[in-house]
C-alpha positions in Angstrom: 78.9 193.2 113.4 80.6 196.4 114.6 79.2 195.9 118.1 78.5 192.2 118.9 75.9 191.5 121.4 76.5 189.0 124.2 73.6 187.9 126.3 74.1 185.7 129.4 71.9 183.5 131.5 72.5 184.3 135.2 72.1 181.3 137.5 74.7 178.7 136.9 76.4 180.7 134.2 77.5 183.9 135.9 76.5 183.0 139.5 77.2 179.8 141.4 73.8 178.6 142.5 75.4 176.3 145.1 77.2 179.1 146.9 74.2 180.0 149.0 74.2 176.6 150.7 78.0 176.6 150.7 78.0 179.5 153.1 75.9 177.6 155.5 77.2 174.1 155.0 78.5 173.8 158.6 75.0 174.5 159.9 73.4 172.0 157.6 76.0 169.2 158.1 76.2 166.1 155.9 72.9 167.0 154.2 74.1 170.2 152.8 75.0 168.8 149.3 71.7 167.0 148.9 69.8 170.1 150.0 71.6 172.3 147.4 71.2 169.9 144.5 67.5 169.3 145.3 66.8 173.0 145.8 68.1 173.6 142.3 66.3 170.7 140.7 63.0 171.7 142.2 63.5 175.4 141.5 63.7 174.6 137.8 61.0 172.0 137.8 58.6 174.6 139.3 59.3 177.1 136.6 58.6 174.6 133.8 55.4 173.2 135.4 54.0 176.7 136.1 54.9 177.9 132.6 53.2 174.9 130.9 50.2 175.1 133.2 49.7 178.8 132.6 50.1 179.4 136.4 53.0 181.8 136.5 54.6 182.6 139.9 57.8 184.6 139.9 61.2 183.1 140.4 61.4 184.2 144.0 58.3 182.3 144.8 59.6 179.2 142.9 62.9 179.5 144.8 61.3 179.7 148.2 59.0 176.8 147.4 61.9 174.7 146.2 63.9 175.4 149.3 61.0 174.3 151.5 60.7 171.1 149.6 64.4 170.4 149.8 64.4 171.2 153.5 61.5 168.9 154.2 63.4 166.1 152.3 66.3 166.3 154.7 64.2 166.5 157.8 63.6 170.3 158.0 65.7 173.4 158.8 65.1 176.0 161.4 63.4 179.2 160.4 66.4 181.4 160.9 68.5 179.2 158.7 65.8 179.1 156.0 65.9 182.9 156.0 69.7 183.0 155.9 69.7 180.6 152.9 67.2 182.8 151.0 69.1 185.9 151.8 72.3 184.2 150.5 70.6 183.4 147.2 70.3 187.1 146.6 74.1 187.4 146.9 75.4 184.4 145.1 79.1 184.2 144.3 80.0 185.1 140.7 82.4 182.7 139.1 86.0 184.0 138.9 85.9 184.2 135.1 82.9 186.5 134.9 84.2 190.0 135.7 87.4 189.7 133.6 85.4 188.3 130.6 82.7 191.0 130.8 85.4 193.7 131.1 87.2 192.3 128.0 84.0 192.3 126.0 83.2 195.9 127.0 86.8 197.0 126.1 86.2 195.7 122.6 82.9 197.7 122.2 80.6 194.7 122.7 77.1 195.1 124.3 76.4 192.8 127.2 73.2 191.8 129.0 71.7 189.2 131.4 68.5 187.4 130.3 67.2 185.4 133.3 64.3 183.7 135.0 65.2 185.7 138.1 63.1 188.5 139.3 64.3 192.1 138.8 65.1 192.6 142.4 66.9 189.2 142.7 69.1 190.0 139.7 69.8 193.6 140.9 71.0 192.3 144.2 73.2 189.6 142.7 74.7 192.0 140.1 75.4 194.6 142.8 76.9 192.1 145.2 79.2 190.8 142.5 80.2 194.3 141.3 79.1 193.7 137.8 76.8 196.7 137.2 79.2 198.8 135.1 79.9 195.8 132.9 76.4 195.2 131.8 74.2 197.2 129.4 71.0 195.6 130.5 69.5 193.1 133.0 66.4 191.5 131.6 63.9 189.5 133.7 61.2 187.2 132.3 58.9 188.9 134.8 58.2 191.4 132.0 56.4 188.6 130.0 55.3 186.4 132.9 56.7 183.2 131.4 59.9 181.3 132.0 62.5 180.1 129.6 62.4 178.2 127.3 59.2 179.9 126.1 60.1 182.0 123.0 58.5 185.1 124.6 61.3 185.1 127.2 64.1 185.2 124.5 62.2 187.9 122.7 63.1 190.3 125.5 66.6 190.4 124.3 65.9 191.0 120.6 63.3 193.7 121.6 65.7 195.4 123.9 68.6 195.6 121.4 66.3 196.1 118.4 68.0 193.3 116.5 67.5 189.9 114.9 68.0 186.8 117.0 71.0 185.8 114.8 72.8 188.9 115.9 72.9 187.8 119.5 75.4 185.3 121.1 73.7 183.7 124.0 75.7 181.9 126.7 74.3 179.5 129.3 75.5 176.7 131.4 72.1 175.1 131.3 71.8 172.8 128.3 68.0 173.1 128.3 68.4 176.9 128.0 70.8 176.5 125.1 68.2 174.3 123.4 65.5 176.9 123.8 67.8 179.7 122.7 69.0 177.8 119.6 65.4 177.1 118.6 64.6 180.8 118.9 67.5 181.6 116.6 70.3 182.9 118.8 73.9 181.9 118.2 74.5 179.7 121.2 77.5 178.9 123.4 77.1 176.2 126.0 79.3 176.9 129.0 79.7 173.3 130.2 81.3 174.0 133.6 80.5 170.5 135.0 81.5 168.5 132.0 77.9 167.2 131.5 77.1 164.9 128.6 75.5 166.2 125.4 71.7 166.1 125.0 69.0 167.8 122.8 71.0 166.7 119.7 68.6 168.3 117.3 69.2 171.7 119.0 73.0 171.6 119.3 75.0 174.6 120.5 77.2 176.5 118.1 80.1 176.2 120.5 80.9 174.4 123.7 83.3 175.9 126.3 84.4 174.8 129.7 84.2 178.3 131.1 83.7 181.9 130.0 87.4 182.8 129.5 87.4 181.7 125.9 84.5 183.9 124.9 86.6 186.8 123.6 87.9 184.5 120.9 84.5 184.9 119.2 85.2 188.6 118.3 
């Protein structure tokens, strides 16, 4: 292709989902790590349950509900700290390899986009905070179809936006379940296995596995 298309998951792939709690770890004390892990687990669980049940609530609602569950599990957090954590989630830290990689892709004429479960306003805030706006051609939210990944309708947002076949898109995610859904949809897939997790979903294997995003320019 003269202009390859690279589409990225946001949370966990471009943005560190644990950086929100990290900024307030001192206030949370020893329970900070458990809160952060459980917040993420429940956030994803709520998207899957609501998608399967046909009871869509947007990602912000799922994120708030997941935080409330995680906070209750550790004995509760004060209201001001809860609000600070939610505000921090809108300004998650981008991984250090993100901006250089996007800049390299753009310099080679590639088209780039985010395809995320996040709401449009959450994604806009994160992209602005990380200074990535000029490096992305599109930021696509599943709110447009009111269903979360891994439903095929979510991935269709990317093919519809770029007016291309699924096989023309390289899709990158750190979430193995997301790679499985994207592979089934027909994307070329790159699993960014930042944490060195074991393989799963063997029948929906990624086309490539990378430890971070710095190797991505080798594909073009």
